[in-house]
N, C-alpha and C positions, 0 to 999 in steps of 0.2 A: 626552395626556404619553407614558403606557405604550406606546402604539404607537409612537411619536415614539423610544421606548428600544429598540424592537424592531425597526424599520428601522434605525437605528445598529449594533444588535447584530450585525445578518442583514451589514450594510456589512462590518463588522470583521473576522467568521470569512471570507466572501468575500475579502478582499483579503489575510487571513493564510494561506486556500488558496491562492492567486494568488503569493503569494509564497515559499509550501513548495513549488510546482510549479514555479516560476523555479529553485530553490534547488538539486533535485534536477535537473532540465534541466543547470545549471551544473556539478554535479559530475561529471553522466556526461560532458559536454564534457570536462571536466579528466581523466576517464578514459582518454578516446580520444586524449588528446593525450597524454598520459605513455605510455601501454599498447600505444599504436596503434588503430586501425581496431575491429581482432576483438574485442579484448579489451575494448574500451569499449562495443563491443555485446553482448559474452555476458554481464556482468555483472550487467545489469537483467535480462533475459532470466533467470539462475541465480537473481536474489534474488526473482523472482516465481515460479519453479519452486518456490523452498524454502517459499514459503507456499504456494501451491495446493496442495503436497505434503502438507505438514503440517496444512491443514485438511481434506485426503483422511483423511490418517488419524483424525484427529482425530471426522470425521463415520462411518467405519467402524468404531471404537472404540466409540462411541455406540450405532451399530444394533447389534453385536454384545450388547452390555450387554444391550440390549431384548429383542436373539431370546435369550438365556440367561436372564433373569427369565421371558418367555411360556412357558417349559417347564415 
């Protein structure tokens, strides 16, 4: 019974992730339609860059903190 629940739970989250991807694709398509093709391509790249950039600075801050503690 527990295994059955786990399988159903996994299927639920996979369905949820799939609908989330479709929703994101719809938003990107709407942005392309409203703002033109160039901006529609640019916004997801910009969001990815911001996320990547903040992750880089977070990792860099941790490494600086660790190096200052080592001294």
